[in-house]
KEMAR-375599 format. One record per residue: x, y, z of N, C-alpha, C, O in turn; residue in three letters. Coordinates in steps of 0.2 Angstrom, whole numbers, plus 5000, padded with zeros to 4 digits. Layout:
KEMAR-375599
XYZXYZXYZXYZAla;...
//
This chain:
KEMAR-375599
538954745690539554705690539854685697539954725701Met;539954615698540154595704540854595705541254605700Asn;541154585711541854585712542254535708542854555706Asp;541954475707542354425703542454445696542954445693Ser;541854475693541954505686542454565686542854565681Thr;542454605691542954655691543654635691544054655688Thr;543754585695544454555696544654525690545254525688His;544154485686544354455680544554505675545054495671Gln;544154555674544354615670545054645671545354655667Gly;545154655678545754685679546354635678546854655675Thr;546254575679546754525677546954525670547554515668Ala;546454525666546554525659546854585656547354585652Arg;546754645659547054705657547854705660548254725656Gln;547954675665548654665668549054625663549654635662Glu;548654565660549054525656549154555649549654545646Ala;548654595646548754615640548954695639548954715634Trp;548954725645549054795645548454835645547854805646Gly;548454905645547854945645547754975639548155025637Asp;547254955635547054995629546355025629546055035624Ala;546155045635545455075636545455135632545955175632Arg;544855145628544755205624544955195617544755235613Gly;545355145615545655135608545055105604544755055607Leu;545055125598544655085593545055055588545455085585Arg;545054985588545454945584545154905579544554875580Val;545454895573545154855568545754805566546354825565Val;545554745566546054685564545754645558545154625559Val;546154645553545854595547546154525548546754515552Thr;545854475545546154405546546054395554546454365557Gly;545454405557545354405564545054335566544854335572Gly;544954285562544654225564545054175567544854115569Ser;545754175566546254125568546954155569547054215566Ala;547354115572548054135572548254205575547954225580Gly;548654245572548854305575548354355575548254395580Leu;547954355570547354405570546854395576546654445579Gly;546754335577546254315582546554335589546254365593Leu;547254325590547554335596547554415597547454435603Gly;547654455592547654525592546954555594546954595598Leu;546454525591545754555592545554535599545354585603Ala;545654475601545454455608545954495613545654515619Arg;546554495612546954535616546854605617546854625623Gly;546654645612546554715613545854715617545754765621Tyr;545354675615544754675619544854665626544554695630Ala;545254615628545454605635545754665638545754675644Ala;546154705634546454765637546054825637546254875639Ala;545354815635544954865636544754905630544354955630Gly;545054885624544854925618544154895615543954845617Ala;543954945611543354925607543654895600543954935597Arg;543454835598543754805593543254775588542754745589Val;543454785581543154755576543654705572544154725571Val;543454635572543854595568543554575562542954555562Ala;543854565556543654555550543954485547544554475548Ile;543454445544543654385541543154365536542554385537Ala;543354315532542854305526542254255529541754265527Arg;542454205533541954155535541554175541541854175547Asn;540954195541540554225546540554175552540654195558Arg;540354105550540254055556540954045560540854045566Glu;541454045556542154035559542254095564542554085569Arg;542154155561542354215564541954215571542254235576Leu;541254205570540854215576541054165582541054175587Glu;541154105579541354055584542054065588542054055594Arg;542554095584543154105587543154165592543454165597Ala;542654215591542654275595542054265600542054315604Leu;541754215601541254205606541454225613541954195615Ala;541154265616541254285623541854335624542054355629Gly;542154355618542754405619542554475619542954515621Ser;541954495617541754565617541954595610541854655609Gly;542354555606542554585599541954585594541554535594Val;541854635590541354635586541554605579542054625576Leu;541154555577541354515571541054555565540554575565Pro;541454555559541254585553541454535547542054535546Leu;541054505545541154455539541254485533540754515530Ala;541854485530541954515523542654495521543054475525Ala;542754505514543354485511543754545509543454585504Asp;544254565512544654625511544954625504545154685502Val;544954575501545254565494544754595489544954605483Ser;544154595491543654615486543554695486543354715491Glu;543654725481543554795480542854825483542754875486Lys;542354785480541654805482541454795489540954825492Arg;541854765493541754755500542054805505541754815510Ala;542454845502542854895506542354955509542454975514Ile;541954975504541455025507541055005512540955035517His;540754945512540354915517540754905524540554925529Arg;541354885523541754875529541954935532541854945538Ile;542154985529542255055532541655085535541655115540Ser;541055075531540455105534540255075540540055105545Ala;540355005541540154975547540654985553540454995558Glu;541254995551541755015556541655085559541655095565Val;541455125555541355195557540755205561540655235566Ile;540255165559539555165562539655135569539355165574Glu;540055075570540055045577540655075581540555075587Val;541155095578541755125582541755205582542055235586Leu;541455235577541555305576542255325573542355385573Gly;542655275571543255295568543755235570543555185573Gly;544455245569544955195571545555235573545755285570Val;545855205578546455225581547055175580547655205579Asp;546855115579547355065577547055015572546554985573Val;547455015566547154975560547754925559548354945557Leu;547554865560548054805559547854765553547354735553Ile;548354765548548254725541548554665542549154655541His;548154615545548454545546548254495541548554445540Asn;547654505538547454455533547954445527548254495525Ala;548054385525548654375521548454315516548154265519Ser;548754315510548654255506549354235504549754275502Ser;549454165504550054135502550154145494550754135491Leu;549654145490549654135483549554065482549054035484Gly;549954025478549853955477550053915483550553935486Pro;549653865484549853815490549653745487549053735485Ala;550153705487550853705489551253765485550953785479Pro;551753785488552153835484552453815478552553755476Leu;552553865473552753845466553353895465553353955467Lys;553753875460554153925457553753975453553253965451Thr;554054035452553754085448553554065441553054075438Leu;553954015438553853995431553253945431552853945426Leu;553053915437552553875438551853905440551353885439Glu;551953965443551454005446550954035441551254065436Thr;550354025441549854055437549754135438549854155444Glu;549554175433549454245434548954255440548954295444Cys;548354215440547854215444548054205452547854235456Glu;548554165453548854155459549254215462549254235468Glu;549654245457549954315459549454365461549554405465Val;548954365457548454415457548054405464547954455468Glu;547954345466547654335473548054355478547754395483Glu;548754345478549154375483549154445484549154475489Ala;549154475478549154555477548554585480548554635483Leu;547954555478547354575480547254575488547054625491Gln;547454525491547354515498547954555502547754585507Thr;548554545500549154575503549254645502549654675506Asn;549054675496549254745495548654785493548554835497Val;548254765488547654805487547154815492546854865493Leu;547054755496546554755501546754815507546354855509Gly;547454805509547654855514547654925511547454975515Pro;547854935505547755005502547055035502546955085504Phe;546654995500545955015499545655035506545355085507Arg;545754985511545454995518545755055521545455085525Leu;546455055521546755115524546455175521546355225525Thr;546455185515546155245511545455265514545355315515Arg;545055215514544355225516544355245523543955295525Ala;544655215528544555225535544955295537544755325541Leu;545555305534545955365536545655425533545755475536Leu;545255425528544855475526544455505531544455565532Gly;544055465534543655485540544055505546543855555549His;544555475547544955495553545255555552545255605557Thr;545555575547545955635545545455695545545555745547Leu;544855675542544355735542544055755549543855815550Ala;544155715554544055735561544655755565544655755571His;545155765561545755795565546155745570546455765574Gly;546055675568546355635573546955595569546955585563Arg;547455575573547955525571547755455572547255435574Gly;548255415570548155335570548755305569549255335567Ala;548755235571549355195570549055135565548655105567Thr;549455135560549255075555549855025555550455045553Val;549654965556550154915556550054865550549454835549Val;550554845546550554795541550954745543551554755546Thr;550754675542551154625544551554595538551354575533Leu;552254605540552654585534552954515535552654475539Ser;553554505532553854435532554554445530554754485527Ser;554954395533555654395530555654375523556154395519Asp;555154345520555054335513555054405509555154395503Ala;554854455512554854515509555554545507555654585502Ala;556054525510556754545509557254495507557754505505Val;557054435508557454375506557154335500556554315500Asn;557454325494557254295488557154215489557554185485Pro;556754195493556654125494556354085488555854115486Tyr;556654035485556354005479555753975481555653955487Pro;555253975477554553955477554053995481553453975482Ser;554354045484553954095488553754155484553554205487Trp;553854155478553754215473553154255474553254315475Gly;552554235474551954275474551854305481551754365481Ala;552054265486551954295493552554345494552354395497Tyr;553154325492553654375493553554445490553654495493Ser;553354445483553354505480552754545482552754605482Leu;552254515485551654545488551854585494551654635496Ser;552254545498552454575505552954625504552954675508Lys;553354625499553854675497553554735495553654795497Ala;552954735491552554785489552254815495552154875496Ala;551954775499551654805505552154845510551954895512Leu;552754815511553254855515553354925512553354975515Asp;553454925505553554995502552955035502553055095503Gln;552355005501551755055502551755075509551555135510Met;551855035514551855065521552355125522552155165525Thr;552955115519553455175520553155235517553255285519Arg;552855225511552655285507552055315511552055375512Ile;551555275513551055305517551355345523551055395524Trp;551855315526552055345532552355415531552355465535Gly;552755415525553055485523552555535521552555595523Arg;552055515518551455555516551055585521550855645521Glu;550955545526550455565532550855585538550455585543Leu;551455585538551855605545551555665548551555665554Val;551455715544551255785547550555785549550355825554Glu;550155735547549455725550549455685556548855665559Gln;549955655559550055615565549855545564549655515569Gly;549855515558549755445557550355415556550855425552Val;550455355560551055315560550955255557550455225558Arg;551455235552551355175548551955135550552555155550Phe;551855065551552455025553552354955550551754925551Val;552854925547552754855544553154815549553754825551Ala;552854755552553154715557553154645554552654615552Val;553754615555553854545553553754505560554154515564Asp;553154465561553054435568553454375569553554355575Pro;553854355564554254285565553854225563553254235561Gly;554154175563553754105560553354085566553554065571Asp;552754075564552254055569551853995567551853975561Met;551553965572551153905571550453925568549953925572Ala;550453935562549753965559549653915553550053885550Thr;548953925551548753885545549153905539549353865535Ala;549353965538549653995532550353965532550653935527Leu;550753955538551353925538551353855536551753835533His;550853815539550853745538550653735530550753685527Phe;550253785527550053775520550653785516550753745511Ala;551153825518551753835514552253775516552553755511Ala;552353755522552753705524552453655528552453655534Leu;552053605525551653555529552053515534551853485539Pro;552753505533553153465537553453505542553953475546Asp;553353565543553653605548553553575555552953555557Ala;554053585560553953555567553653615571553853665572Asp;553053595573552653645577553053675583552953725586Pro;553453625586553853645592554353705591554653735595Asp;554553705584555053765582554753825580555053875578Gly;554053835581553653895579553453925585553253905590Leu;553353995584553054035589552354025590551954015585Leu;552054035596551354035598551054105596551254155598Asp;550554105591550254165589549954205595549954265594Pro;549654175600549354215605549954255609549854305611Glu;550554215610551054255614551354305609551554365612Glu;551354295603551654355598551154405599551354465599Val;550454395599549954445599550054485605550054555605Ala;550254455611550354495617550954535617550854595619Arg;551454515614552054555613551954615608552154665609Glu;551554595603551454645598551054705600551154765598Leu;550554685604550054745607550554795611550354855611Ile;550954765615551454805619551854855614551954915615Gly;552154825609552554855604552154915601552354965600Phe;551554895598551154945595550955005599550955065597Ile;550854995606550755045611551355095611551255155611Gly;551955065611552555105612552655145605552855195605Arg;552555105600552655145593552155195592552355255590Tyr;551555185595551055245594551155305598550955355597Gly;551555295604551755345608552355385606552455445608Ala;552755355601553255395598553055445594552555445591Ala;553455495593553355555588553355525581553755485579Ala;552855555577552755525570553355545567553655595567Pro;553655495563554255495559554855485563555455485560Gly;554855475569555455465573555655395574556255385576Ser;555255345572555455275572555555245566555255265561Ala;555855185565555955155559555255135556554755125560Pro;555155125549554555105546554455035545553955015544Ala;554954995546554954925546555354895551555954915552Arg;555154835554555554805559555554725557555054695556Phe;556154695558556254625557555954595564555754625568Ser;555954525563555654485569556054495575555754495581Ala;556654505575557054525581557054595583557054615589Asp;557054635578557054715580556554735584556654775588Ala;555854725582555354755585555254725593555054765597Trp;555554665594555454645601555954685605555854685611Arg;556554705602557054735606556954815606557354845610Ala;556454835602556354915602556054935608555554915610Trp;556354995611555955025617555655085615555355115619Ala;
//
């Protein structure tokens, strides 16, 4: 390694913090916040697996980042065993698991009366059952080896506010929040921290699918949010299990020390 490469690596770690030694898994890692988190953790020295459905898009987005791409659909029950097996094979376990993959349900948005059962099911499969299955699969290995971990679920203000036409997404995110709280209570003694975080309104494909006329200038940059969130996760992971809130609003996690 030459001096230039060393300097570049040091600069990246200064920008993103120091995550050397961490084993990180990010779902929804081919674009937006998930891509920013995966690349950011890798830049900070972590070993990272990023999961997304489209292999070509995922590999193209991660090219040169050092992140390991894993093409799979977390909403599919039969995919979870393969995902967990590959993660354990390449990383040996997980220290930080970030459930970022998300489904809006119907797009354009619909009232609940207009929403098909299959559209609600899609939101629940991706936003609730996928995180449940993957957490269960990966933490089984982690706990068997006597290690703790930090599990982060990406929430939304739609989980707590009854916005008209956001029904499928809202109810799935509310369920995800509650599941995160329950997991946290059940595994606090084993040193596993669970936290739900609302990242705020970002310029992502999901946001524009929901609100096509949204002004990009009024939205947060996913890469900048990823940078802030990596710092927050590090602070949260250093706190004593059970000592910190289980859910943070978009403003609260940025102010939390």
